[in-house]
C-alpha positions in Angstrom: 0.0 0.0 0.1 1.1 3.4 -0.7 1.7 4.7 2.9 2.6 8.2 1.3 -0.6 8.6 -0.1 -2.4 7.5 3.2 -0.6 10.3 5.1 -1.3 12.7 2.6 -4.9 12.0 3.1 -4.9 12.0 6.6 -3.3 15.5 6.6 -5.8 16.5 4.2 -8.5 15.7 7.0 -6.4 17.4 9.6 -6.1 20.7 7.1 -9.7 20.7 6.8 -10.6 20.5 10.4 -8.2 23.6 11.1 -9.8 25.4 8.2 -13.1 25.2 9.5 -11.8 26.1 13.1 -10.2 29.0 11.6 -13.4 30.2 9.7 -15.6 29.5 12.6 -13.2 31.9 14.9 -13.2 34.7 12.2 -17.2 34.2 11.8 -17.7 34.7 15.6 -15.1 37.5 15.8 -16.8 39.2 12.9 -20.1 39.2 15.0 -18.9 40.1 18.2 -17.2 43.1 16.7 -19.9 44.0 14.2 -17.8 43.2 11.1 -19.8 42.3 8.2 -17.3 39.6 6.8 -18.6 37.3 4.3 -17.4 33.8 4.1 -17.3 31.9 0.8 -19.4 34.5 -0.9 -19.7 33.9 -4.8 -18.7 36.6 -7.1 -18.3 36.6 -10.8 -15.2 36.8 -12.8 -14.9 40.2 -14.7 -16.4 38.8 -17.9 -19.0 36.7 -15.7 -18.3 33.4 -16.9 -16.9 31.9 -13.6 -17.9 32.0 -9.9 -15.2 33.2 -7.5 -15.6 32.5 -3.9 -12.8 34.1 -1.6 -12.7 32.7 1.8 -13.5 36.1 3.2 -14.6 39.4 1.8 -16.3 42.6 2.7 -18.6 44.2 0.5 -19.7 48.0 0.8 -22.7 48.6 -1.4 -22.2 46.9 -4.9 -18.3 47.1 -4.4 -16.2 44.3 -3.3 -13.8 46.3 -1.0 -11.6 43.4 0.5 -10.9 39.8 -0.2 -8.6 37.8 2.2 -7.7 34.3 1.2 -6.6 31.8 3.8 -3.9 29.5 2.9 -3.9 26.5 5.6 -0.8 25.3 4.0 1.7 26.5 1.5 4.2 24.7 -0.5 7.9 24.9 0.8 9.1 25.0 -2.6 9.7 28.7 -3.4 8.5 28.1 -6.9 5.5 26.2 -5.9 4.5 28.8 -3.1 5.1 31.7 -5.6 2.7 30.0 -8.1 0.1 29.8 -5.4 0.1 33.3 -4.4 0.2 34.6 -7.9 -2.8 32.5 -8.5 -4.7 34.4 -5.8 -3.5 37.9 -7.1 -4.5 37.0 -10.6 -7.9 35.4 -9.7 -9.0 38.3 -7.4 -7.6 41.1 -9.1 -10.8 42.1 -10.3 -14.5 40.9 -9.4 -17.8 41.3 -10.5 -20.7 41.9 -8.2 -24.3 43.0 -9.2 -22.9 44.3 -12.3 -20.5 46.2 -10.7 -16.5 45.8 -11.6 -14.5 46.0 -8.3 -10.7 46.0 -7.7 -10.5 44.9 -4.1 -7.5 44.9 -1.4 -6.1 41.4 -1.6 -4.8 39.9 1.7 -3.2 36.1 1.9 -3.2 34.6 5.3 -0.4 32.1 5.6 0.8 29.8 8.3 3.4 31.0 10.3 5.6 27.7 9.4 5.7 29.1 6.1 7.6 32.6 7.0 10.9 31.5 5.5 9.7 30.7 2.2 7.2 33.7 2.0 10.1 36.0 3.2 12.0 34.5 0.4 9.6 35.2 -2.7 7.9 38.4 -1.2 10.0 40.8 -3.0 8.9 39.0 -6.4 5.1 39.5 -5.6 3.1 42.3 -7.1 2.0 45.2 -5.1 -1.5 44.5 -4.8 -1.0 41.5 -2.7 -0.5 41.9 1.1 0.7 38.9 3.3 -0.2 38.5 6.7 0.9 35.0 8.8 -1.5 33.4 11.3 -0.2 31.0 14.3 -3.0 28.4 15.1 -0.8 26.1 16.7 0.9 27.7 19.5 -2.5 28.2 21.8 -5.2 25.9 21.9 -7.6 28.9 22.5 -6.4 31.7 20.3 -4.8 32.6 16.7 -2.3 34.9 16.3 -2.2 37.3 13.3 0.8 39.6 12.1 1.5 41.4 9.0 4.9 40.5 7.1 3.8 43.6 4.4 1.7 46.3 5.6 -1.8 46.0 4.7 -3.6 48.6 2.9 -7.2 47.0 4.1 -8.7 48.9 6.8 -10.5 45.6 7.8 -7.4 43.5 8.0 -5.6 46.1 10.0 -8.6 45.9 12.4 -8.5 42.2 12.7 -4.6 42.5 13.3 -5.1 45.2 15.9 -7.3 42.8 17.9 -5.2 39.9 17.6 -4.8 37.3 18.7 -8.4 36.3 18.3 -9.3 34.3 21.4 -12.1 31.4 21.3 -13.6 28.8 23.1 -12.3 25.6 21.6 -15.0 23.3 23.0 -17.9 25.5 21.7 -16.1 26.0 18.4 -15.4 22.5 17.8 -18.7 21.0 18.9 -20.8 23.6 16.6 -18.5 23.9 13.5 -17.7 21.0 11.5 -17.9 21.8 7.8 -17.5 24.9 5.5 -18.9 25.3 2.1 -15.7 23.8 0.3 -16.0 19.9 0.1 -14.5 17.6 3.0 -12.4 14.5 2.3 -14.8 11.7 2.2 -13.0 9.8 5.2 -13.6 13.1 7.4 -17.2 13.0 6.6 -17.4 9.2 7.2 -15.6 9.7 10.5 -18.1 12.3 11.8 -20.9 10.1 10.6 -19.9 7.3 12.3 -19.0 9.3 15.5 -22.7 10.3 15.5 -24.1 6.7 15.3 -23.3 6.4 19.1 -26.0 8.5 20.3 -28.6 6.3 18.8 -27.2 3.2 20.8 -29.6 2.5 23.9 -29.3 0.3 26.9 -31.2 -2.7 25.0 -28.6 -2.5 21.9 -25.7 -1.9 23.9 -24.7 -5.6 23.5 -26.1 -6.4 20.5 -23.9 -7.1 17.3 -26.0 -4.6 15.3 -28.5 -2.0 15.9 -30.6 0.4 13.5 -30.4 4.4 12.6 -32.5 6.3 10.5 -30.9 8.2 7.9 -33.5 11.1 8.1 -33.2 11.2 11.7 -29.4 11.3 11.4 -29.8 14.4 8.9 -32.2 16.1 11.0 -30.2 16.0 14.2 -27.2 16.9 12.4 -28.8 20.3 11.6 -29.4 20.6 15.5 -25.6 19.5 16.2 -24.1 21.5 13.6 -26.7 24.3 12.5 -26.4 25.9 9.2 -24.1 28.7 8.7 -21.9 30.3 6.0 -24.9 32.1 3.9 -27.2 29.5 5.9 -25.8 26.4 4.0 -26.3 23.0 5.6 -23.1 21.7 7.2 -24.1 18.0 6.8 -26.2 17.9 3.6 -27.7 14.9 2.2 -24.9 14.4 -0.5 -22.1 14.7 2.1 -24.0 12.0 4.4 -24.9 9.7 1.5 -21.1 9.4 0.2 -20.1 8.7 3.8 -22.8 6.0 4.2 -21.9 4.4 0.9 -17.9 4.5 2.0 -19.0 2.9 5.3 -21.1 0.4 3.8 -18.3 -0.7 1.3 -15.9 -1.2 4.4 -18.6 -3.3 6.3 -19.0 -0.8 9.0 -23.0 -0.5 8.1 -24.9 -2.1 5.7 -26.9 0.5 3.4 -28.7 -0.1 0.5 -29.9 3.5 -0.2 -33.2 3.5 1.9 -33.7 5.3 5.1 -32.6 2.3 7.6 -29.0 1.9 8.2 -27.8 -1.0 9.9 -24.6 -0.1 12.2 -22.2 -2.9 13.4 -20.8 -1.3 16.5 -17.9 -4.0 17.0 -16.4 -3.4 13.3 -13.4 -1.7 13.5 -13.2 -1.7 17.4 -9.6 -3.3 17.3 -8.3 -1.3 14.4 -6.7 1.7 16.7 -6.8 4.9 15.1 -10.1 5.2 13.2 -8.9 8.0 10.7 -5.9 6.0 9.9 -7.8 2.8 9.2 -10.6 4.6 6.9 -7.4 6.2 5.0 -5.9 2.6 4.5 -9.0 1.4 3.2 -9.8 4.2 1.1 -6.3 4.3 -0.6 -6.2 0.4 -0.9 -9.6 0.7 -2.8 -8.2 3.0 -5.1 -5.4 1.0 -5.8 -7.4 -2.1 -6.8 -9.5 0.4 -9.1 -6.3 1.2 -10.8 -5.2 -2.2 -11.1 -8.6 -3.3 -12.9 -7.8 -0.2 -15.3 -4.5 -1.7 -16.6 -4.8 -3.1 -19.7 -4.6 -7.1 -19.9 -1.2 -7.9 -21.6 -2.2 -10.3 -24.6 -0.4 -13.7 -24.8 2.1 -13.8 -27.6 0.7 -15.9 -30.4 2.5 -19.2 -30.8 4.4 -19.0 -34.1 4.4 -22.0 -36.2 7.7 -23.5 -37.3 8.4 -22.2 -41.0 8.0 -24.9 -43.5 11.3 -25.3 -45.6 10.9 -25.0 -49.2 12.5 -27.9 -50.8 12.3 -29.1 -54.6 10.1 -31.8 -53.2 7.4 -29.5 -52.5 6.9 -28.8 -56.4 7.0 -32.6 -57.6 
């Protein structure tokens, strides 16, 4: 099995989790301070052909004033990091909103662990992009933000002035699990399987299986993780069904696409790290699919020995 692929998939789950935390902290911060920050709001490209949803934005009237892009991870390779930042500068150079074309102030938030790389490439970046680091690892209840290049954005400067941004980890993690951007499949599968346990009562505690309603699972998820980011559902039916299909494929549940889900609570109880187990199953299944795609080598035809021509043939 490709261990590198397994670790990459687990890292993607960690990155998604940390991004959800960051977005939720900014959301609570903006509400507390009366700052109308939009999260993942759709704008249009100048020609109107593409939807462009920056991570954070500030709109005044019909003008997009600020765009803030959050880079949860940035390549350690200077050229790759430069390309990533240039993509942001190019993508959001102009945005269309309600028929009005705007040139917003652009700020990129990058993890403080990428400071050396960013400092190396900063002189080569265009002047229309401000750079600020964020530190989400030094403390479990606050996020630090510091400017590398002075932002022209009043919004960003106001946020920096109030940094570090403090938050309650327990409240944040219990309320926010998803953003609009799609999560890795095994991340959702892990979250959905964790939810199964609340439906296990005293009668079913010793049984090898118990039943859960898909609809109840969805309804309860809206209570546990209420809609946010422009009132979008966190755990919608599409994400749920993808997770259920995966859990069914690895034998953790039986689900035929109907409302009833049969849960096998003992499945995977000895597998250790559940996310690691899911990652291995996902990568293993992907490798099997790739093997089936490989063209089978046709066997070499058996050549008959050539008949030697002699005069007797013409007798």
